[in-house]
C-alpha positions as CSV (number, residue, x, y, z in Angstrom):
1,X,80.4,106.9,103.2
2,X,79.0,105.1,106.2
3,X,80.9,104.7,109.5
4,X,81.6,101.4,111.2
5,X,81.8,100.9,115.0
6,X,84.1,98.2,116.4
7,X,86.3,97.4,119.3
8,X,90.1,96.8,119.2
9,X,91.4,95.2,122.4
10,X,88.3,96.6,124.2
11,X,88.7,100.1,122.9
12,X,85.8,101.4,120.9
13,X,86.6,103.0,117.6
14,X,84.7,104.4,114.7
15,X,86.1,104.3,111.2
16,X,84.8,104.7,107.6
17,X,83.3,101.6,105.9
18,X,86.0,99.7,104.0
19,X,88.8,100.4,106.5
20,X,91.3,97.6,107.1
21,X,91.7,96.3,110.7
22,X,95.3,97.4,110.5
23,X,94.3,101.1,110.2
24,X,91.5,100.7,112.8
25,X,94.0,99.3,115.3
26,X,96.3,102.3,114.7
27,X,93.4,104.7,115.4
28,X,92.6,102.8,118.6
29,X,96.2,103.2,119.7
30,X,97.6,99.8,118.9
31,X,100.6,98.7,116.7
32,X,100.1,95.7,114.5
33,X,103.5,94.6,112.9
34,X,103.8,94.1,109.2
35,X,106.6,92.8,106.9
36,X,104.9,92.6,103.5
37,X,102.3,95.4,103.8
38,X,103.3,99.0,103.2
39,X,100.9,101.9,102.6
40,X,100.4,102.8,98.9
41,X,102.6,100.0,97.9
42,X,101.3,96.5,98.4
43,X,98.9,94.3,100.3
44,X,100.1,90.8,99.7
45,X,99.0,89.2,103.0
46,X,102.0,87.0,102.4
47,X,104.1,87.4,105.5
48,X,101.3,86.6,108.1
49,X,102.9,88.7,110.7
50,X,99.9,91.0,111.1
51,X,97.5,88.3,112.1
52,X,94.8,89.2,114.7
53,X,92.0,87.4,116.5
54,X,88.4,88.3,115.8
55,X,85.7,87.3,118.3
56,X,83.7,84.2,117.1
57,X,86.1,83.5,114.3
58,X,88.3,80.4,114.7
59,X,91.0,81.5,112.3
60,X,93.5,84.2,112.8
61,X,93.0,86.9,110.1
62,X,95.5,89.2,108.5
63,X,94.9,92.8,109.6
64,X,96.3,94.3,106.4
65,X,93.6,92.7,104.2
66,X,90.6,92.1,106.4
67,X,88.0,94.9,106.3
68,X,86.2,96.0,109.5
69,X,82.5,95.1,110.1
70,X,79.9,96.7,112.4
71,X,80.2,95.3,115.9
72,X,83.5,93.5,115.2
73,X,85.7,92.8,118.2
74,X,89.4,92.5,117.3
75,X,92.3,91.4,119.6
76,X,95.8,92.2,118.4
77,X,98.0,90.9,121.2
78,X,96.5,87.7,122.7
79,X,98.8,84.8,123.5
80,X,97.6,83.0,120.4
81,X,98.4,85.9,118.2
82,X,101.8,86.6,119.7
83,X,102.7,82.9,119.5
84,X,101.7,82.7,115.8
85,X,103.8,85.7,115.0
86,X,106.8,84.4,116.8
87,X,106.6,81.0,115.0
88,X,106.3,82.8,111.7
89,X,109.4,85.0,112.5
90,X,111.4,81.9,113.6
91,X,110.5,80.1,110.4
92,X,111.7,83.1,108.4
93,X,114.9,83.2,110.3
94,X,115.5,79.5,109.6
95,X,116.1,80.3,105.9
96,X,117.8,83.6,106.4
97,X,121.5,84.3,106.4
98,X,121.9,85.8,109.8
99,X,124.9,88.1,109.3
100,X,123.5,90.9,111.3
101,X,126.8,92.2,112.7
102,X,128.1,92.8,109.2
103,X,124.9,93.6,107.4
104,X,124.4,97.2,106.2
105,X,120.8,97.1,107.5
106,X,121.7,96.1,111.1
107,X,119.7,98.4,113.4
108,X,117.3,99.3,110.6
109,X,116.2,95.9,109.6
110,X,112.5,95.3,110.2
111,X,113.0,91.5,110.6
112,X,115.7,92.0,113.1
113,X,113.6,94.5,115.1
114,X,110.6,92.1,115.2
115,X,112.7,89.1,116.1
116,X,114.1,91.0,119.0
117,X,110.6,92.3,120.0
118,X,109.2,88.8,120.1
119,X,112.1,87.2,121.7
120,X,112.8,84.8,118.8
121,X,115.2,81.9,118.9
122,X,117.0,82.3,115.6
123,X,118.2,78.7,115.6
124,X,114.9,77.0,116.7
125,X,114.1,75.6,113.2
126,X,117.7,74.9,111.9
127,X,117.7,72.7,108.8
128,X,117.8,73.1,105.1
129,X,118.6,76.5,103.8
130,X,118.5,78.0,100.3
131,X,121.8,79.4,99.0
132,X,122.0,82.0,96.2
133,X,124.8,83.8,94.4
134,X,124.9,87.5,95.3
135,X,124.1,89.6,92.3
136,X,126.5,92.5,92.5
137,X,127.5,93.1,88.9
138,X,125.9,96.5,88.5
139,X,127.5,99.8,89.4
140,X,124.7,100.7,91.8
141,X,122.9,97.9,93.5
142,X,123.5,94.6,95.2
143,X,120.8,91.8,95.4
144,X,121.3,89.1,98.1
145,X,118.5,86.6,98.0
146,X,120.1,84.9,101.0
147,X,118.5,87.6,103.1
148,X,115.2,87.8,101.3
149,X,112.0,87.0,103.2
150,X,109.8,87.0,100.1
151,X,107.7,89.9,101.3
152,X,107.4,91.0,97.6
153,X,107.6,94.7,98.4
154,X,110.4,95.1,95.9
155,X,108.3,93.4,93.3
156,X,105.4,95.8,93.9
157,X,107.8,98.8,93.8
158,X,109.3,97.7,90.5
159,X,106.2,96.4,88.8
160,X,103.4,98.7,90.1
161,X,104.9,101.9,91.3
162,X,107.7,102.1,88.6
163,X,106.3,99.8,85.9
164,X,109.8,98.7,85.1
165,X,109.1,95.0,85.8
166,X,112.5,93.5,86.0
167,X,111.9,91.3,89.1
168,X,109.2,88.9,90.2
169,X,108.7,85.8,92.3
170,X,109.9,82.6,90.6
171,X,109.5,78.9,91.4
172,X,107.2,77.6,94.1
173,X,107.2,76.5,97.7
174,X,110.6,76.4,99.5
175,X,112.3,77.1,96.1
176,X,110.5,80.5,95.7
177,X,112.9,83.4,95.1
178,X,112.9,86.9,93.7
179,X,114.5,86.8,90.3
180,X,114.8,88.7,86.9
181,X,113.4,87.1,83.7
182,X,115.4,84.1,82.5
183,X,117.5,84.3,85.7
184,X,119.5,87.2,84.3
185,X,121.5,89.6,86.5
186,X,120.2,93.1,87.0
187,X,122.9,94.4,84.6
188,X,121.3,92.2,81.8
189,X,117.8,93.5,82.2
190,X,116.3,97.0,81.7
191,X,116.6,98.0,85.4
192,X,116.7,101.8,85.6
193,X,118.7,102.0,88.9
194,X,115.9,103.9,90.7
195,X,116.6,102.1,94.0
196,X,113.0,102.2,95.1
197,X,113.2,98.4,95.7
198,X,116.0,99.1,98.3
199,X,113.8,101.7,100.1
200,X,111.0,99.3,100.7
201,X,113.0,96.1,101.4
202,X,112.6,95.2,105.1
203,X,116.0,93.4,105.3
204,X,119.4,93.6,103.8
205,X,118.4,91.7,100.7
206,X,118.8,94.8,98.6
207,X,121.4,97.6,99.1
208,X,123.3,100.2,97.2
209,X,126.8,99.3,95.8
210,X,129.1,100.7,98.5
211,X,131.6,103.3,97.2
212,X,133.0,104.5,100.5
213,X,136.3,102.8,100.1
214,X,136.7,104.6,96.7
215,X,136.2,107.9,98.5
216,X,138.6,107.1,101.2
217,X,141.3,106.1,98.6
218,X,140.9,109.5,97.0
219,X,141.2,111.3,100.3
220,X,144.4,109.3,101.2
221,X,146.1,110.3,97.9
222,X,148.2,113.4,98.5
223,X,148.4,114.2,94.8
224,X,144.6,114.8,94.6
225,X,142.6,117.9,95.4
226,X,139.3,116.2,96.5
227,X,136.1,118.3,96.0
228,X,132.7,117.2,97.3
229,X,129.4,118.5,96.2
230,X,126.0,117.8,97.9
231,X,122.6,117.5,96.3
232,X,119.6,119.5,97.5
233,X,117.7,116.6,99.0
234,X,120.6,115.3,101.2
235,X,120.3,118.1,103.7
236,X,116.6,117.3,104.2
237,X,117.1,113.7,105.2
238,X,120.7,113.1,106.5
239,X,119.6,114.0,110.0
240,X,117.3,110.9,110.2
241,X,120.4,108.8,110.3
242,X,121.4,110.5,113.6
243,X,118.0,110.5,115.4
244,X,116.6,113.7,114.1
245,X,112.9,113.8,113.1
246,X,111.9,113.3,109.5
247,X,111.9,116.8,107.9
248,X,114.9,118.3,109.8
249,X,117.2,120.6,108.0
250,X,120.8,119.7,108.8
251,X,122.6,121.6,106.1
252,X,125.2,123.2,108.3
253,X,126.0,120.1,110.2
254,X,126.3,118.2,106.9
255,X,128.9,120.7,105.7
256,X,130.8,120.6,108.9
257,X,130.9,116.7,108.8
258,X,132.3,116.7,105.3
259,X,135.0,119.2,106.3
260,X,135.8,117.0,109.3
261,X,136.2,114.0,107.0
262,X,138.9,115.8,105.1
263,X,137.6,117.1,101.8
264,X,139.6,120.0,100.4
265,X,136.5,121.9,99.4
266,X,132.8,121.4,100.2
267,X,130.5,122.9,97.5
268,X,126.8,123.0,96.9
269,X,125.3,121.3,93.8
270,X,122.5,123.9,94.0
271,X,124.9,126.1,92.1
272,X,124.9,123.7,89.1
273,X,121.2,123.2,89.5
274,X,121.1,126.9,88.7
275,X,123.3,126.3,85.7
276,X,120.9,123.6,84.6
277,X,118.1,126.1,84.7
278,X,120.1,128.6,82.6
279,X,120.9,126.0,80.0
280,X,117.5,124.2,80.0
281,X,115.5,127.4,80.2
282,X,117.3,128.9,77.3
283,X,116.9,125.6,75.3
284,X,113.1,125.7,76.1
285,X,112.7,129.3,74.9
286,X,114.6,128.4,71.7
287,X,112.4,125.4,71.0
288,X,109.3,127.5,71.8
289,X,110.3,130.0,69.2
290,X,111.2,127.5,66.5
291,X,108.2,126.0,64.6
292,X,110.3,123.0,63.6
293,X,111.6,122.2,67.1
294,X,110.4,119.1,69.1
295,X,107.9,119.8,71.8
296,X,107.1,119.1,74.5
297,X,110.6,119.4,75.9
298,X,111.2,117.1,78.9
299,X,113.7,117.6,81.7
300,X,116.9,115.5,81.8
301,X,118.2,115.8,85.3
302,X,117.0,112.4,86.6
303,X,119.3,109.5,85.5
304,X,116.7,106.8,86.3
305,X,114.2,108.6,84.1
306,X,116.8,108.8,81.3
307,X,117.4,105.1,81.5
308,X,113.7,104.5,81.5
309,X,113.0,106.5,78.3
310,X,116.1,105.0,76.6
311,X,114.8,101.5,77.2
312,X,111.0,102.1,76.8
313,X,110.6,105.0,74.4
314,X,113.8,105.2,72.4
315,X,111.9,106.8,69.5
316,X,111.0,109.7,71.7
317,X,114.5,110.8,72.8
318,X,114.3,114.1,70.8
319,X,111.9,115.4,73.5
320,X,114.6,115.3,76.1
321,X,116.6,118.4,77.0
322,X,120.2,117.9,76.0
323,X,121.4,119.3,79.4
324,X,123.5,117.2,81.7
325,X,122.2,116.7,85.2
326,X,123.3,119.1,88.0
327,X,125.6,116.4,89.2
328,X,127.4,116.0,85.9
329,X,127.4,119.8,85.3
330,X,129.1,120.1,88.7
331,X,131.7,117.6,87.8
332,X,132.2,119.2,84.3
333,X,132.8,122.7,85.9
334,X,135.1,121.2,88.6
335,X,137.2,119.6,85.9
336,X,137.4,122.5,83.4
337,X,136.8,126.0,84.9
338,X,137.9,125.3,88.5
339,X,141.3,123.7,87.7
340,X,142.1,126.7,85.6
341,X,141.3,129.0,88.5
342,X,143.5,126.9,90.8
343,X,146.3,126.4,88.2
344,X,146.2,122.6,88.5
345,X,145.8,119.7,86.0
346,X,142.3,118.3,85.9
347,X,143.7,114.8,86.3
348,X,144.8,115.9,89.8
349,X,141.3,117.0,90.7
350,X,138.9,114.4,92.2
351,X,135.2,115.1,92.4
352,X,132.9,113.3,94.8
353,X,129.1,113.8,95.1
354,X,126.7,113.0,97.8
355,X,123.3,112.2,96.2
356,X,119.9,110.9,97.4
357,X,120.1,108.6,94.4
358,X,121.8,105.3,93.4
359,X,121.3,106.0,89.7
360,X,124.0,108.7,90.0
361,X,126.5,105.8,90.4
362,X,125.5,104.7,87.0
363,X,125.2,108.1,85.5
364,X,128.9,109.0,86.0
365,X,129.8,106.0,83.7
366,X,127.6,107.2,80.8
367,X,129.2,108.4,77.5
368,X,129.6,112.2,77.1
369,X,130.5,112.7,80.8
370,X,134.1,113.7,80.4
371,X,134.3,117.4,79.6
372,X,138.1,117.6,80.3
373,X,138.9,114.2,78.9
374,X,138.7,112.8,82.4
375,X,135.5,111.7,84.1
376,X,133.3,114.6,85.3
377,X,132.6,112.7,88.5
378,X,134.9,110.2,90.1
379,X,132.7,108.8,92.8
380,X,129.1,109.3,93.9
381,X,127.9,108.1,97.3
382,X,124.4,108.1,98.8
383,X,123.0,109.9,101.8
384,X,123.2,106.5,103.6
385,X,126.8,106.0,102.7
386,X,127.7,109.5,103.9
387,X,126.0,108.7,107.3
388,X,128.1,105.6,107.6
389,X,131.3,107.5,106.8
390,X,130.4,110.1,109.5
391,X,129.9,107.4,112.1
392,X,133.0,105.5,111.0
393,X,135.1,108.6,111.4
394,X,133.9,109.0,114.9
395,X,132.3,112.4,114.2
396,X,129.7,113.5,116.8
397,X,127.1,114.8,114.3
398,X,124.8,116.4,116.9
399,X,127.8,118.4,118.3
400,X,128.7,119.9,114.9
401,X,128.1,123.6,114.2
402,X,124.7,124.0,112.5
403,X,125.9,127.3,110.9
404,X,128.8,125.9,109.0
405,X,128.9,127.4,105.5
406,X,129.7,125.9,102.1
407,X,133.1,127.0,100.7
408,X,133.3,129.9,98.2
409,X,133.0,130.3,95.3
410,X,131.0,127.3,94.2
411,X,129.1,127.1,97.5
412,X,126.6,129.7,96.4
413,X,123.3,128.3,95.1
414,X,119.9,129.9,94.8
415,X,117.0,128.3,96.5
416,X,115.5,127.8,93.0
417,X,118.2,125.2,92.6
418,X,117.5,123.8,96.0
419,X,113.9,123.0,94.9
420,X,115.3,120.4,92.5
421,X,115.1,118.0,95.5
422,X,111.3,117.9,95.4
423,X,108.9,116.9,92.6
424,X,107.9,120.1,90.7
425,X,111.0,121.9,91.9
426,X,112.8,121.8,88.5
427,X,109.7,123.2,86.8
428,X,109.3,125.9,89.4
429,X,112.9,127.0,89.2
430,X,112.7,127.0,85.4
431,X,109.5,129.1,85.3
432,X,111.1,131.7,87.6
433,X,113.9,132.2,85.0
434,X,112.0,131.6,81.8
435,X,109.2,134.0,82.8
436,X,111.5,136.9,83.5
437,X,113.6,136.2,80.5
438,X,110.7,136.1,78.1
439,X,108.7,139.0,79.5
440,X,111.7,141.2,80.5
441,X,109.8,142.0,83.7
442,X,110.5,141.0,87.3
443,X,108.1,138.5,88.8
444,X,106.1,139.9,91.7
445,X,105.5,136.4,93.0
446,X,108.0,133.7,92.3
447,X,105.9,130.9,93.9
448,X,104.4,128.5,91.3
449,X,102.4,126.5,93.8
450,X,100.4,124.6,91.1
451,X,103.5,122.4,90.5
452,X,104.1,121.6,94.2
453,X,103.0,118.6,96.2
454,X,103.4,114.9,95.9
455,X,100.6,114.2,93.5
456,X,101.8,111.8,90.7
457,X,100.9,114.1,87.8
458,X,100.4,117.9,88.2
459,X,99.3,120.2,85.4
460,X,99.3,124.0,85.1
461,X,99.4,126.8,82.5
462,X,101.3,130.1,82.5
463,X,100.9,132.9,80.0
464,X,104.1,134.5,78.7
465,X,103.8,137.5,76.4
466,X,100.2,136.5,75.6
467,X,101.1,132.9,74.8
468,X,99.7,130.1,76.9
469,X,102.3,127.6,78.0
470,X,101.0,124.2,79.2
471,X,103.2,122.4,81.6
472,X,103.2,119.1,83.5
473,X,105.1,117.5,86.3
474,X,105.3,113.8,86.9
475,X,107.1,111.7,89.5
476,X,107.3,108.0,89.6
477,X,107.8,106.0,86.4
478,X,104.2,104.7,86.2
479,X,103.2,108.4,85.8
480,X,106.0,109.0,83.4
481,X,104.6,106.2,81.3
482,X,101.2,107.8,81.1
483,X,102.8,111.1,80.0
484,X,104.9,109.3,77.4
485,X,102.1,107.2,76.0
486,X,100.1,110.4,75.3
487,X,103.1,111.9,73.6
488,X,103.7,108.9,71.5
489,X,100.0,108.8,70.5
490,X,100.1,112.5,69.6
491,X,97.7,113.5,72.4
492,X,100.0,115.6,74.5
493,X,98.9,119.2,75.0
494,X,102.1,120.2,76.9
495,X,105.0,122.4,76.0
496,X,107.3,121.7,78.9
497,X,107.4,118.6,81.2
498,X,109.4,117.7,84.3
499,X,109.8,114.0,85.0
500,X,111.4,112.7,88.1
501,X,112.1,108.9,88.4
502,X,111.3,108.6,92.1
503,X,107.8,109.2,93.5
504,X,107.9,112.6,95.2
505,X,111.2,113.4,93.6
506,X,114.8,113.2,95.0
507,X,113.6,113.6,98.6
508,X,112.4,110.0,98.2
509,X,115.4,108.9,96.2
510,X,116.8,105.3,96.3
511,X,119.8,106.5,98.4
512,X,117.9,108.3,101.1
513,X,117.6,107.0,104.8
514,X,115.5,103.9,105.1
515,X,112.1,104.4,106.7
516,X,110.3,101.4,108.1
517,X,106.8,100.4,107.1
518,X,105.3,101.3,110.4
519,X,106.5,104.9,110.0
520,X,105.7,105.1,106.3
521,X,102.2,104.0,107.1
522,X,101.6,107.0,109.4
523,X,104.0,109.8,108.1
524,X,104.1,111.4,104.6
525,X,107.9,111.2,104.4
526,X,108.1,112.8,101.0
527,X,106.1,115.9,102.1
528,X,108.0,116.2,105.4
529,X,111.4,116.2,103.6
530,X,110.2,118.6,100.8
531,X,108.9,121.0,103.4
532,X,112.6,121.6,104.4
533,X,113.4,122.8,100.9
534,X,110.3,125.0,100.5
535,X,110.9,126.5,104.0
536,X,114.5,127.4,103.1
537,X,113.3,128.9,99.8
538,X,110.6,131.0,101.4
539,X,113.2,132.7,103.7
540,X,115.9,133.1,101.0
541,X,117.0,136.4,99.4
542,X,118.3,134.5,96.4
543,X,115.4,132.7,94.8
544,X,116.1,132.8,91.1
545,X,118.8,130.9,89.2
546,X,119.7,133.8,86.9
547,X,120.4,136.1,89.9
548,X,123.1,133.8,91.3
549,X,126.3,135.8,91.2
550,X,128.4,132.6,90.7
551,X,126.4,131.7,87.6
552,X,126.8,135.2,86.3
553,X,130.6,135.0,86.8
554,X,130.8,131.6,85.1
555,X,129.0,132.9,82.0
556,X,131.0,136.2,81.9
557,X,134.4,134.6,82.4
558,X,134.0,131.2,80.8
559,X,130.9,130.1,78.9
560,X,129.9,133.4,77.3
561,X,126.2,132.8,77.4
562,X,123.7,130.0,77.9
563,X,123.6,127.4,75.1
564,X,126.8,128.8,73.6
565,X,129.1,126.5,71.7
566,X,131.4,126.1,74.7
567,X,128.4,125.5,77.0
568,X,127.2,122.7,74.7
569,X,130.6,121.1,74.7
570,X,130.9,121.0,78.5
571,X,127.4,121.1,79.9
572,X,125.3,119.1,77.4
573,X,125.1,115.4,76.6
574,X,123.5,112.8,74.3
575,X,121.4,109.7,74.7
576,X,121.3,106.2,73.4
577,X,118.6,103.8,72.3
578,X,118.8,100.7,74.6
579,X,117.7,97.2,73.8
580,X,115.4,95.8,76.5
581,X,116.8,92.3,76.3
């Protein structure tokens, strides 16, 4: 590939042919703002915020879509450029419900930040404004088009990255708005609750359904023993809400904050991720040895993925493992085994989870999620909601003890379970247990690096007792669709498949801290967060689910063995065929 030489604000820079002006400017040391463009997502050129001047060109050009040319001279901050951006921002604000003080995105809103940076007058173009009903009928997501700036990032995330396709731009001109087909609510369309639209939205037009008040109500009830469990990926991202760099492990401080909030016990969902491996691994071995069993077997721990297959491939549900997700297994054990240990009625036990995911808010409402005739999980909140609680409670997060430990006994989880937070982690954890179970020999190396990394589809093969097992890992629903199309066509060569709804896995879940486009364009957020999990795993003495002493106790005292009748009653679930419309 040829190189191209150009100047940006007088600074000489050399970039590969085909590079956008936006990227050339970054290399030269200059920031060009964007509101529609986001790396690996979309390049709509619709917001016009990234306009720049090019020598000998009368028109301002969009830096996100204009490709560099040899000898080009670009100016990113001239009076003409800055004036154009300011006018565009003020026009956006003229049709924007400016409720900044009460908006959940205040302080992390890209529109707000740019309006401040450019000294905008929010009332300069007061006049006609669109007014829309807020769509808040789902259990997990709120859509408020009154704050939408029509950047179309959410559309790209839904249609291109996830291939779900339940939102798009409708109407024309001033009446344009983001809508679902036939103006249905999100509850009436095959939305999978992944929340990737929230993660890319630059404003407060999309947000998770807030469940903080539900948690506070439980904490205020003296008749309730309130347990909280945290997912693996939360500790790898929560610190970002308090100024820590992306990729900072804040596990101890997170536990300390939850104890300060007032939960009776703070447990680690890693433990039930280990239980998932015991149940799922045993199920896989059983299918592998049964010539009539359905293969490939596909993991079932991602609720967004489960909704996707139920809507789009209802005839392929037999491929799913019957295991509940780690969240639901956590709740099931908290409402069955644990109340017996404490000598209390399950109805007096309340279980809260902190998840990187908004689909978990829906998952707890599914059928087959009430092992003790009461819901397995009472409330699920996101990483973002936990951060808001910590701030609202006046807790100085940075001053908390970083060595605070989870409570016993359910606070012990292997780092195999911890890897569930990254794409490929479920497969790696499963292989560690399945390999030792099938061969009866201890693994000399438990690292299955072929399934690591953020690539959309990863493939590998392992040999167990002379038999080659073909595996695949997919994250992001566009990649899941490729896998499922091959299965449906009878072309799949795999025996075992992990699918995670969100690109990169749970570290990039729809409930994780918002990262603005300028940062996402420069930092591999998914890899940085996943590095926390792999780093902890490398240093751990407990790296295999079947070695977890709590897991051993649960089977010896309560379940008997993996996939026993009792385990199926409590830890397994069923699926439904969903109508798309």
